[in-house]
C-alpha positions as semicolon CSV with decimal commas, in nm:
position;residue;x (nm);y (nm);z (nm)
1;M;-5,244;-5,090;10,409
2;S;-5,149;-5,314;10,694
3;N;-4,853;-5,591;10,760
4;S;-5,051;-5,885;10,949
5;C;-4,928;-6,126;11,062
6;A;-5,181;-6,481;11,091
7;G;-5,227;-6,598;11,480
8;G;-5,334;-6,286;11,651
9;R;-4,939;-6,154;11,591
10;R;-4,930;-5,780;11,600
11;V;-5,100;-5,603;11,318
12;L;-4,951;-5,251;11,230
13;N;-5,193;-5,010;11,060
14;L;-4,956;-4,785;10,850
15;Y;-5,262;-4,511;10,703
16;H;-5,326;-4,475;11,054
17;I;-4,955;-4,460;11,168
18;E;-4,838;-4,160;10,873
19;R;-5,153;-4,004;10,954
20;Y;-5,124;-3,969;11,377
21;P;-4,752;-4,057;11,436
22;V;-4,861;-4,125;11,819
23;N;-4,897;-4,430;11,953
24;I;-5,274;-4,549;12,023
25;V;-5,226;-4,717;12,312
26;Y;-5,101;-4,433;12,494
27;L;-5,330;-4,260;12,372
28;G;-5,601;-4,487;12,459
29;L;-5,431;-4,376;12,806
30;L;-5,433;-4,030;12,808
31;G;-5,780;-4,028;12,672
32;S;-5,921;-4,242;12,940
33;L;-5,723;-4,148;13,243
34;A;-5,872;-3,768;13,128
35;A;-6,211;-3,888;13,077
36;G;-6,143;-4,143;13,469
37;M;-6,037;-3,744;13,637
38;M;-6,381;-3,587;13,506
39;T;-6,527;-3,830;13,853
40;G;-6,243;-3,591;14,085
41;V;-6,370;-3,260;13,883
42;G;-6,747;-3,367;13,965
43;A;-6,694;-3,379;14,349
44;I;-6,561;-3,133;14,361
45;P;-6,860;-2,923;14,552
46;V;-6,836;-3,151;14,803
47;L;-6,538;-2,935;14,942
48;F;-6,714;-2,636;14,994
49;G;-7,001;-2,791;15,157
50;K;-7,248;-2,777;14,896
51;S;-7,527;-2,991;14,867
52;I;-7,758;-3,069;14,618
53;P;-8,112;-3,187;14,591
54;Q;-8,258;-3,461;14,509
55;R;-8,413;-3,435;14,180
56;A;-8,093;-3,231;14,027
57;N;-7,873;-3,544;14,148
58;D;-8,118;-3,728;13,958
59;A;-8,099;-3,548;13,685
60;L;-7,753;-3,536;13,646
61;L;-7,731;-3,902;13,687
62;G;-8,037;-3,909;13,403
63;F;-7,773;-3,697;13,190
64;A;-7,518;-3,950;13,267
65;A;-7,708;-4,253;13,126
66;G;-7,840;-4,009;12,823
67;V;-7,427;-3,981;12,679
68;M;-7,315;-4,331;12,778
69;L;-7,702;-4,417;12,550
70;S;-7,575;-4,210;12,309
71;A;-7,224;-4,337;12,254
72;S;-7,295;-4,709;12,295
73;F;-7,545;-4,627;11,963
74;F;-7,322;-4,344;11,737
75;S;-6,961;-4,428;11,884
76;L;-6,951;-4,794;11,916
77;I;-7,215;-5,026;11,744
78;L;-7,226;-4,789;11,441
79;P;-6,867;-4,775;11,365
80;A;-6,829;-5,186;11,531
81;L;-7,129;-5,262;11,212
82;D;-6,936;-5,064;11,013
83;A;-6,593;-5,229;11,068
84;S;-6,710;-5,527;11,068
85;T;-6,927;-5,528;10,696
86;E;-6,584;-5,357;10,590
87;R;-6,411;-5,712;10,673
88;S;-6,679;-5,930;10,669
89;G;-6,850;-5,809;10,354
90;S;-7,185;-5,919;10,437
91;E;-7,375;-5,757;10,652
92;V;-7,584;-6,030;10,817
93;I;-7,257;-6,160;10,927
94;A;-7,178;-5,778;11,016
95;A;-7,442;-5,805;11,235
96;G;-7,421;-6,101;11,435
97;I;-7,117;-6,057;11,539
98;V;-7,250;-5,716;11,678
99;V;-7,467;-5,872;11,816
100;A;-7,250;-6,111;11,996
101;G;-7,084;-5,877;12,066
102;I;-7,332;-5,665;12,298
103;L;-7,447;-5,982;12,470
104;L;-7,088;-6,093;12,541
105;G;-7,027;-5,695;12,682
106;A;-7,360;-5,725;12,870
107;F;-7,314;-6,041;13,006
108;A;-6,911;-6,004;13,156
109;V;-7,061;-5,699;13,368
110;A;-7,303;-5,933;13,456
111;M;-7,130;-6,191;13,562
112;M;-6,893;-5,902;13,764
113;N;-7,245;-5,793;13,937
114;E;-7,272;-6,144;14,067
115;A;-6,900;-6,196;14,163
116;L;-6,816;-5,853;14,309
117;P;-6,979;-5,749;14,650
118;H;-7,093;-5,415;14,590
119;V;-7,386;-5,203;14,702
120;H;-7,562;-4,907;14,605
121;F;-7,711;-4,592;14,688
122;I;-8,086;-4,649;14,741
123;E;-8,072;-5,028;14,652
124;G;-7,836;-5,148;14,954
125;P;-7,535;-5,460;14,876
126;D;-7,585;-5,697;14,632
127;G;-7,364;-5,935;14,419
128;A;-7,174;-6,195;14,664
129;S;-7,114;-6,144;15,023
130;P;-6,952;-5,870;15,147
131;H;-6,777;-6,025;15,405
132;H;-6,565;-5,856;15,594
133;L;-6,579;-5,531;15,360
134;S;-6,664;-5,208;15,454
135;K;-6,993;-5,015;15,325
136;I;-6,681;-4,765;15,161
137;W;-6,511;-5,030;14,962
138;L;-6,851;-5,184;14,860
139;F;-6,909;-4,794;14,711
140;V;-6,556;-4,849;14,545
141;I;-6,611;-5,186;14,416
142;A;-6,990;-5,068;14,269
143;I;-6,808;-4,768;14,090
144;T;-6,547;-4,963;13,966
145;I;-6,728;-5,218;13,778
146;H;-6,925;-4,906;13,592
147;N;-6,551;-4,721;13,511
148;F;-6,382;-5,026;13,398
149;P;-6,602;-5,123;13,056
150;E;-6,622;-4,680;13,020
151;G;-6,234;-4,636;12,964
152;M;-6,258;-4,978;12,741
153;A;-6,462;-4,836;12,555
154;V;-6,271;-4,509;12,531
155;G;-5,947;-4,768;12,446
156;I;-6,103;-4,929;12,170
157;G;-6,223;-4,636;12,030
158;F;-5,877;-4,478;11,979
159;G;-5,725;-4,872;11,943
160;G;-5,885;-4,861;11,646
161;G;-5,689;-4,606;11,507
162;D;-5,988;-4,364;11,477
163;I;-5,856;-4,072;11,677
164;S;-6,157;-3,821;11,639
165;N;-6,405;-4,129;11,752
166;G;-6,129;-4,196;12,027
167;M;-6,162;-3,806;12,142
168;T;-6,549;-3,787;12,118
169;L;-6,543;-4,120;12,324
170;A;-6,329;-3,928;12,583
171;I;-6,545;-3,617;12,604
172;G;-6,857;-3,803;12,632
173;I;-6,824;-4,019;12,882
174;G;-6,583;-3,747;13,072
175;L;-6,878;-3,595;13,070
176;Q;-7,148;-3,817;13,223
177;N;-6,883;-3,963;13,454
178;A;-6,895;-3,574;13,631
179;P;-7,216;-3,613;13,744
180;E;-7,071;-3,995;13,860
181;G;-6,855;-3,862;14,054
182;L;-7,086;-3,609;14,234
183;A;-7,321;-3,841;14,357
184;V;-7,037;-4,068;14,489
185;A;-6,890;-3,775;14,670
186;V;-7,236;-3,701;14,811
187;A;-7,321;-4,042;14,976
188;L;-6,984;-4,065;15,113
189;R;-7,031;-3,734;15,320
190;G;-7,437;-3,866;15,393
191;L;-7,272;-4,172;15,517
192;G;-7,057;-3,954;15,766
193;Y;-6,710;-3,934;15,593
194;G;-6,519;-3,596;15,603
195;K;-6,534;-3,369;15,274
196;W;-6,132;-3,459;15,180
197;F;-6,174;-3,819;15,230
198;A;-6,483;-3,798;14,979
199;F;-6,360;-3,603;14,762
200;L;-6,077;-3,811;14,734
201;V;-6,259;-4,140;14,721
202;A;-6,469;-4,026;14,411
203;G;-6,178;-3,880;14,279
204;A;-6,046;-4,221;14,297
205;T;-6,282;-4,456;14,152
206;G;-6,227;-4,260;13,825
207;L;-5,838;-4,410;13,800
208;I;-5,959;-4,722;13,689
209;E;-6,083;-4,655;13,342
210;P;-5,669;-4,576;13,251
211;V;-5,699;-4,972;13,348
212;G;-5,960;-5,017;13,101
213;G;-5,819;-4,788;12,877
214;V;-5,535;-4,895;12,799
215;L;-5,636;-5,264;12,783
216;G;-5,881;-5,137;12,513
217;A;-5,650;-4,997;12,319
218;A;-5,404;-5,246;12,357
219;I;-5,592;-5,616;12,246
220;I;-5,706;-5,362;11,888
221;S;-5,427;-5,263;11,777
222;F;-5,247;-5,690;11,862
223;S;-5,494;-5,740;11,617
224;E;-5,756;-5,515;11,390
225;P;-5,967;-5,826;11,356
226;F;-6,066;-5,772;11,721
227;L;-6,237;-5,404;11,612
228;P;-6,582;-5,464;11,528
229;W;-6,615;-5,706;11,854
230;G;-6,459;-5,460;12,091
231;L;-6,643;-5,192;11,982
232;A;-7,027;-5,410;12,026
233;F;-6,850;-5,551;12,370
234;A;-6,810;-5,164;12,488
235;A;-7,163;-5,102;12,390
236;G;-7,296;-5,400;12,553
237;A;-7,119;-5,351;12,914
238;M;-7,268;-4,995;12,904
239;I;-7,590;-5,047;12,797
240;Y;-7,632;-5,324;13,036
241;I;-7,514;-5,040;13,271
242;I;-7,781;-4,803;13,176
243;S;-8,056;-5,030;13,211
244;H;-7,929;-5,199;13,508
245;E;-7,814;-4,956;13,772
246;I;-7,826;-4,581;13,647
247;I;-8,179;-4,582;13,513
248;P;-8,315;-4,737;13,858
249;E;-8,136;-4,520;14,050
250;T;-8,277;-4,227;13,925
251;H;-8,638;-4,299;13,888
252;R;-8,679;-4,494;14,339
253;S;-8,716;-4,074;14,496
254;G;-8,994;-4,010;14,219
255;H;-8,803;-3,784;14,019
256;Q;-8,880;-3,996;13,662
257;N;-8,976;-3,655;13,455
258;S;-8,664;-3,482;13,597
259;A;-8,464;-3,795;13,506
260;T;-8,561;-3,810;13,186
261;M;-8,488;-3,478;13,108
262;G;-8,206;-3,518;13,195
263;L;-8,119;-3,829;12,976
264;L;-8,272;-3,688;12,659
265;T;-8,012;-3,385;12,714
266;G;-7,771;-3,623;12,734
267;L;-7,872;-3,813;12,433
268;V;-7,875;-3,527;12,198
269;L;-7,536;-3,340;12,331
270;M;-7,304;-3,665;12,268
271;L;-7,496;-3,658;11,975
272;F;-7,404;-3,306;11,877
273;L;-7,041;-3,366;12,017
274;D;-7,026;-3,733;11,792
275;V;-7,152;-3,559;11,455
276;T;-6,890;-3,283;11,502
277;L;-6,591;-3,355;11,673
278;G;-6,648;-3,709;11,429
């Protein structure tokens, strides 16, 4: 039951509007905002002068990677395959669309990594020349590169009209944002910044997620054929971040076992949430 027009004009899905009488772009905004704010929640311990052992930090970041990995497959790739198969009527075409979307998402983040100057907590500077930018802003850019695709994934989840899938993504990404926020705040404290400054910057890095959320929800609600492409794109972006950024960071200090256990815990928790909430 949809009122669609050619040329990419807005598609109105009456079924979802009747069932959920709320603007899905607004839901995408709220969901991605809630997920993004969890970076600030994770940074709260620095206000009390708390520090965590490197092993625990690596385990928490491994947990974040596991949540993202599980969300990429169970909340993004599988729904993308279902949506593409339903629209195309061909599993081969559906698989091709999802593969292309995943590769495009990974490529987009790779290009951002090359174009934007940023710095990793352990590895150091990366991307374009930082010129006059201070190290704090390089940290902020690095986390922004991480958080924007995550917010977009939440927005796309809501934009497809599947409210439960959007909620699952928002909860899962919120859970993995908490250890990321703590890692940012601890790193800033280690560079000599004050506790309130570290807390506020860590919280601010999550505010890019609502921007991605609104963009993702708006694109999908504008034209439903973009749904499988959007879901696969967000999955590819997150998988690239997991492999290129998070997992290498968790293995640099020799705590691979703790990081792997954290990853497995995050993966199965997100799988459980996806099944029970979806």
